[in-house]
N, C-alpha and C positions, 0 to 999 in steps of 0.2 A: 418343321417350322413353316408357317404360312405367313402371308401378308395380312391376314386378319388380325384384329385386336385379340389379345389373349382372352380366353374364356374367363379366367380369374387373374387379377393382378393385385397383390397386397404389398404395400410398402410401409415398413416401419410401424405396423399396427400395434397400438397400445389400447387395452381395455382394462380399466381399473375399477375395482369394487372397494370403495373406502380406501384403505391403505394397501390392499392386495392387488397385485398385477396379475389378472387372469391370463392376459396375453401381453407380452413385453417385447416390442421391437420386431415383430414377425414380418419376414419378407417371403413371398411365395408367388409363383407364376405357373399357371396351367394353360397349355396351348390347346386350341380347338382340336377335337378328335382324339384326345388322349384320355386314358383312364388313370387318374391320379390318386395315389394313396396318401391319406393324412393320418399318420400313426402316432399314437400316444396312449399313455396310461389314463385311467379315469382321473379327471381333474387336471389334465395337462393343459387344457385351454382349447380343445378341439371344438366343442359345441359353442363356446363363446365366439370363436372365429367365424363359424358358420352363421350365427345370428347377426354378426356384423355384416356378413356378405348379403344377407337377405333383408337388411334394414329392420331387423327385429330388436337390435341393440345399436346404439350410436357409439362409434369408436371414441375413446378419450382423446386420441390423437392418431395421426397416420392417415393413410389413403387406401381405400378399397374401390376396385373397379371390376365390373362384370361386363364383358364384351365392350370395354372402354367406357362404360357408363357408370355414373355414381348412383348406387342403389338408393340413397336418400333423396336425391334430386330427380331421378328418373325411375321411380319405383315401378310404375306400370310397365314401362318398356322393358325393364330388367325382368320382372316377374312373368311377363308374357313369354319369355325365352327360357325360363328356369322351372324345373320341377324339384320338389324337396320332399324327402321322406325322413321325418324326425325319428329320434330314438324311442320316443313314446307316442304311439299312434292311438288316436281316438276318433270314432265316428258317431253320428247320431244313432243312439241305440235302437230306436224304433224302425230304422231303415233296414231293408234286406241288402244283401250284397249287390243284387241287380239294381236296386234303387240308388244305392251309394255310387255305383259306377256311372249311372245315368246323371246323377246330381253333379259329379265332378266333370263329366263330359260337357255339361251345359255351360261351364265357365270357360271352355277352351275353344280356340278358333279351329284347331285340328283335333281329331280323335280317331285312332286306328281301331276299327271294330274287329278286323281280322286278328290283330295282335291281342286284343282283349280276349277273344274267344280262345286263342291258343294258350294264353297264360292262365285263364280260368280253368281250362282242362288240365294243363300241366300241373297246376297247384291243387287240383282236385277239390275245388271250391264249389259249394252248392249255392247257386245264385238266389235261391229262395230263403236261405238261412239269414236270420237277423244278425246284424253285426255284434249285438250284445252277447251272442252265443258263440262267437269265434274265439279261438285261443289267441294268445299274444302273437305267435308265429303266423297264424292265419290273417290277423289284422295287418301285420307287416306285409304279407303277400298282397292283400287288397290294396294297401297304400302304394306298393311298388307298381301294381297294375295301373292305378290312377296316374302315376308319374310317367310311366313308359308310354302309355297309349296317347298321351298328349304330344308325343314326339318333340320333346324340348331340345333346345340346343345345348343345354347344360343340365345334367341330372346330379343333384346333391343328395348324398345318402349319409345319414348319421347313425352309425352303429347298426348297419343292416345285418340280418342273421343269415340270409341266403338269397338266392334267386337272381344273381347278376348274369348268369350264363345266357339267358335268352335276350338280353338287352342289345338292341341295335346301337352300335357305338356312335355317339357324337362326342361330347365331353362329359366325363363322369368324374365326380369328386367324392371319394369314399373315405369317410372318417370312421376309423375303427381301431380297436385294440385286439381284434381277432384276426390277425394278419394272415394266418395260414389258409383261411377260407378263400382268400383273394389272390393267392400267390401267382397264379398263372394269368391274371387279368391286368395287373398293375403295370403301367408303362413307366411312370415316374412316381416319386414319393418324397414327402417331408416327414421327418420324425420331430415331434414337438415334445418338450419336457419342461415343466415349470414355466409354461407360457412362452418359451423361446424355441426357435428351430435349432436343433442340434445336428441335423444332417439332411441335406437335400440332394438327391441323385436320381438318374435314370436307373430303372431296376436292373437292366443288363449290365450297366457300368458298376453298380453296387456288387452284383454277383461276381464280376471279374476282379473287383478290388478286395473283397472280403473272402478269404479262403480258410478252410480248416485243414491242417496238416497233421498226419499221424505217422509216427516212426516207432518201429520196434527193433530192438538190438539183441544181439546174441548174448551180451553180458552188460553189466552196469557201464553206461557210457561216460560217467563222470560229469563234470560241469560242462554245460553247453551255453554258448552265448546266444541268448534268445531275445536280445534287445529289439523292441518294436513288435513283440508278439505277446499275446495273452495266453497264459497256460491254463487250459481247461482241466487237464488231468495229467498227473505224472506218477508212474509206477517205477519199480526198480529197473525195468528193462524197456519201458515204453513211455511215450509222451504224446500228448495231443494239444495243439495250440491253434489259436486263431490269429491270422495276420491281416493287415490292412494295407494293401498296395506294395508290400515288400516280400511277397511270397518267394521270389527267386533267390533273394539273399538268405532267407531263413532255410530254404531247401538246400542251398549250397553248404551252409554250416552243418546241417544234419547229415548230408551226404559224406562230409568229412569224417564222420564217426562210423562209417561203414555199416549202415543199418541193414537188418535182414529184410525189412519191409518199409517202404516209404510211399505214402499216398497223399493226394491233395484233392479236395473237392470244394465247390462253391458253397457258401452258406445260403440258406433260404432267407427270404426277407424277414421272417420272424426271428431267425437266429441273429441277423444283422441288427434288428431292433433291440433284442436283448443285450447284445454286446455293446450297443451304443448307450442304452439308458441305465444299465446296471452300474451302481456307484463304483464298484471296484473293477469293472470290466470295460470301462470306456476306452475305445481304441480309435474313435473317429478323429 
């Protein structure tokens, strides 16, 4: 926690399309210097939220602030500190990679040429190639270079496919449903479903809270009190469950049946996501 204004602060955000609430009462806070995951299925409201952050859409109601500024009233000040990589990337097709990078650099007060060279080499891009001949993944890589080299205070990524590792961390807001690719980078996250936040936690706190427990018995153990646990699999002599903050109590109940084996491990962020949004598996 710092004394700076949050990189992102969203309060009771609502964005309505006709009678449909794409975002419905969302609260979210991203501190400077953190890598924040914004997780949700396609259609959950992630891209709509990002467009409200960047003043590409006006909220129906609620409040959005970026570094304490209103993106609608202070658009230039906000966008001078932000870089955005959308989920669908397009460039001028007649430009080469080299010309595209120079074009983007011309709009920025800062541009790190050393980082640019490093990423072009790492992604094995040909600066002479026209952007119209790039694959979708290569276009995303070029977009990521244009975002990172500007050295923004906030980097907003909507469904990136790869390439976060070389980023020098400031504040990063990653919107994705491909959570496993960013497991080791995320500091904090929000899971959104149906336009609402259903879980917001620090990644380490989430892993401490959500545990997978496996028990194997020498014979059929009979009925076991598994209140507060979600059963993933149950056989005649073994059982696997997910718990949310009550691992010690469930472990004690299982120990009372004298298991041959009893193990516990933290869930990955992707497993936590699935346990939270699955209709019959919600344990948040």
